[in-house]
RODO-2510 file (C-alpha; in nm, 4 decimals, decimal comma):
residues 160
     n   res          X          Y          Z
     1     m     0,4209    -3,3518    -0,3133
     2     d     0,5925    -3,4240    -0,6343
     3     v     0,5826    -3,0802    -0,7673
     4     s     0,7933    -3,1917    -1,0493
     5     g     0,5657    -3,0373    -1,3390
     6     p     0,4386    -2,7028    -1,1586
     7     i     0,2260    -2,5232    -1,4348
     8     l     0,2105    -2,1776    -1,4203
     9     r    -0,1162    -1,9865    -1,5809
    10     p    -0,2678    -1,6357    -1,5679
    11     y    -0,4915    -1,5563    -1,2786
    12     q    -0,8500    -1,5822    -1,3614
    13     p    -1,1565    -1,4121    -1,1389
    14     s    -1,2948    -1,7771    -1,0478
    15     d    -0,9667    -1,8044    -0,8756
    16     f    -1,0212    -1,4931    -0,6572
    17     d    -1,1925    -1,7116    -0,3172
    18     t    -0,8582    -1,9638    -0,3330
    19     l    -0,5878    -1,7334    -0,3508
    20     l    -0,7248    -1,5049    -0,0925
    21     a    -0,7963    -1,8134     0,1441
    22     m    -0,4536    -1,9085     0,0235
    23     d    -0,2786    -1,5464     0,1434
    24     q    -0,4981    -1,5526     0,4846
    25     l    -0,3130    -1,9103     0,5537
    26     c     0,0412    -1,7866     0,4718
    27     f     0,0746    -1,4627     0,6608
    28     p    -0,0440    -1,4087     0,9951
    29     k    -0,3845    -1,2374     1,0366
    30     d    -0,2485    -0,9029     1,0809
    31     i    -0,0262    -0,9436     0,7549
    32     a    -0,2541    -1,0992     0,4990
    33     y    -0,4773    -0,9238     0,3081
    34     g    -0,8397    -0,8605     0,3529
    35     r    -1,1091    -0,9402     0,0504
    36     r    -1,1218    -0,5537    -0,0248
    37     e    -0,7228    -0,5179    -0,0481
    38     m    -0,6520    -0,8329    -0,2536
    39     r    -0,9584    -0,7251    -0,4959
    40     s    -0,8378    -0,3784    -0,5717
    41     y    -0,4415    -0,5181    -0,5918
    42     l    -0,5761    -0,7534    -0,8541
    43     q    -0,8094    -0,5300    -1,0120
    44     s    -0,5517    -0,2349    -1,0107
    45     e    -0,4099    -0,1144    -1,3174
    46     g    -0,0467    -0,2787    -1,3831
    47     s    -0,1510    -0,5420    -1,1753
    48     r    -0,0280    -0,9033    -1,2993
    49     c    -0,1038    -1,2680    -1,0892
    50     m     0,0208    -1,5308    -1,2078
    51     v    -0,0960    -1,8913    -1,0704
    52     a     0,0851    -2,2461    -1,0315
    53     e    -0,0784    -2,5557    -0,9747
    54     v     0,0259    -2,8703    -0,9347
    55     s    -0,1624    -3,2032    -1,0233
    56     g    -0,4342    -2,9525    -1,1011
    57     a    -0,4997    -2,7641    -0,7559
    58     v    -0,3530    -2,4302    -0,6657
    59     a     0,0062    -2,4467    -0,5033
    60     g     0,0916    -2,0657    -0,5340
    61     f     0,0929    -1,7178    -0,6852
    62     i     0,2353    -1,3878    -0,7570
    63     l     0,1157    -1,0517    -0,7733
    64     t     0,2916    -0,7626    -0,8662
    65     n     0,2159    -0,4167    -0,9887
    66     r     0,3637    -0,2350    -1,2446
    67     d     0,4081     0,1938    -1,2856
    68     e     0,6506     0,2640    -1,5730
    69     e     1,0280     0,1150    -1,5035
    70     i     0,9601    -0,0215    -1,1487
    71     a     0,7552    -0,3293    -1,1029
    72     h     0,6340    -0,3987    -0,7340
    73     i     0,5505    -0,7610    -0,5852
    74     v     0,3004    -0,7113    -0,3587
    75     t     0,3108    -1,0925    -0,2553
    76     l     0,4245    -1,4057    -0,3473
    77     d     0,2302    -1,7184    -0,1755
    78     v     0,2794    -2,0426    -0,1588
    79     l     0,1186    -2,3294     0,0516
    80     e     0,3399    -2,4948     0,2753
    81     p     0,3583    -2,8716     0,0986
    82     y     0,4671    -2,6676    -0,1678
    83     r     0,7484    -2,5402    -0,0007
    84     r     1,1070    -2,5256    -0,1019
    85     q     1,0101    -2,7425    -0,4104
    86     s     1,0663    -2,4894    -0,6737
    87     v     0,7231    -2,3607    -0,6984
    88     g     0,7950    -2,0136    -0,5363
    89     s     1,0995    -1,9922    -0,7320
    90     l     0,9358    -2,0750    -1,0795
    91     l     0,6381    -1,8205    -0,9968
    92     l     0,9411    -1,5043    -0,8860
    93     q     1,0988    -1,6089    -1,1988
    94     a     0,7832    -1,5743    -1,4501
    95     a     0,7245    -1,2732    -1,3009
    96     e     1,0239    -1,1148    -1,3387
    97     h     1,0615    -1,2332    -1,6529
    98     e     0,7573    -1,0549    -1,7832
    99     a     0,8351    -0,7268    -1,6075
   100     a     1,1891    -0,6828    -1,7186
   101     s     1,0438    -0,7891    -2,0942
   102     t     0,7799    -0,5319    -2,0846
   103     g     1,0383    -0,2644    -1,9723
   104     a     1,0764    -0,2750    -1,6050
   105     a     1,3982    -0,1668    -1,5258
   106     l     1,4003    -0,3051    -1,1634
   107     m     1,1757    -0,5069    -0,9117
   108     v     1,0868    -0,3815    -0,5591
   109     l     0,9532    -0,5609    -0,2672
   110     e     0,8766    -0,5395     0,1001
   111     t     0,9401    -0,8294     0,3641
   112     a     0,9204    -0,8701     0,7229
   113     t     1,2369    -0,8349     0,8828
   114     t     1,1406    -1,1771     1,1096
   115     n     1,0543    -1,3626     0,7920
   116     q     1,4167    -1,5469     0,7145
   117     p     1,2988    -1,8020     0,4212
   118     a     1,1717    -1,5239     0,2260
   119     i     1,4414    -1,3313     0,2889
   120     a     1,6834    -1,5919     0,1671
   121     l     1,4587    -1,6514    -0,1109
   122     w     1,5120    -1,3531    -0,2175
   123     k     1,8377    -1,3110    -0,1809
   124     k     1,8955    -1,6018    -0,3624
   125     h     1,7380    -1,4671    -0,6531
   126     g     1,9701    -1,1579    -0,6571
   127     y     1,7145    -0,9009    -0,4407
   128     r     1,9575    -0,6792    -0,1734
   129     e     1,8157    -0,4813     0,1125
   130     t     1,7951    -0,1000     0,0519
   131     g     1,6409    -0,0418     0,3781
   132     t     1,3831    -0,0763     0,6023
   133     i     1,0767     0,0944     0,6958
   134     e     0,9499     0,0851     1,0764
   135     n     0,6249    -0,0607     1,1463
   136     y     0,4966    -0,1292     0,8061
   137     y     0,2639    -0,4439     0,9078
   138     g     0,1588    -0,2604     1,2257
   139     r     0,3139    -0,1418     1,5223
   140     g     0,6471    -0,3071     1,6274
   141     l     0,6767    -0,5411     1,2712
   142     n     0,9082    -0,4120     1,0145
   143     a     1,0074    -0,4555     0,6774
   144     f     1,3002    -0,4944     0,4480
   145     e     1,2812    -0,2728     0,1334
   146     m     1,4218    -0,5046    -0,1369
   147     v     1,5273    -0,4418    -0,4843
   148     k     1,6549    -0,6561    -0,7993
   149     f     1,7982    -0,4530    -1,0872
   150     f     1,7289    -0,6072    -1,4584
   151     g     1,9394    -0,3529    -1,6481
   152     q     2,1393    -0,0893    -1,6558
   153     k     1,9016     0,1319    -1,8227
   154     s     1,7095     0,2556    -1,5396
   155     l     1,7659     0,6335    -1,4577
   156     v     1,5419     0,5329    -1,0857
   157     k     1,7667     0,6167    -0,7889
   158     v     1,7327     0,3509    -0,5129
   159     q     1,9093     0,4940    -0,1576
   160     p     2,1394     0,1515    -0,0593
***
């Protein structure tokens, strides 16, 4: 797939079914969000969602949520044909820019300890592991908590 020019745009309610289906394609059944949970995240206060389109088709999206100085990546989904072609990186950079420019001091996320491609992406963009959350995705499915600081102004303490 040629992704030389993905277009990023804000989420629109008409995207809901497409994003829900994409999340279920991108993650195992026991990790993917259900309809109610996805809608709740998208409608929550502080929620931001950016969509990437390639040739008019949705290729990926990032869903974040913000509370004061802390921005949280809920999910970053990119369809298989568009992976390793900068779509995820562009979405992540746009979400980080939006969060930092509106006062967030840091961005946090959780990622499966077994998801090596995701861990590599996060580390490439300056995220570091701050701990492991046992059974985060269910019995025996652990997650790394990862963080990226945007500047020195944060008074929030994150355990190393």
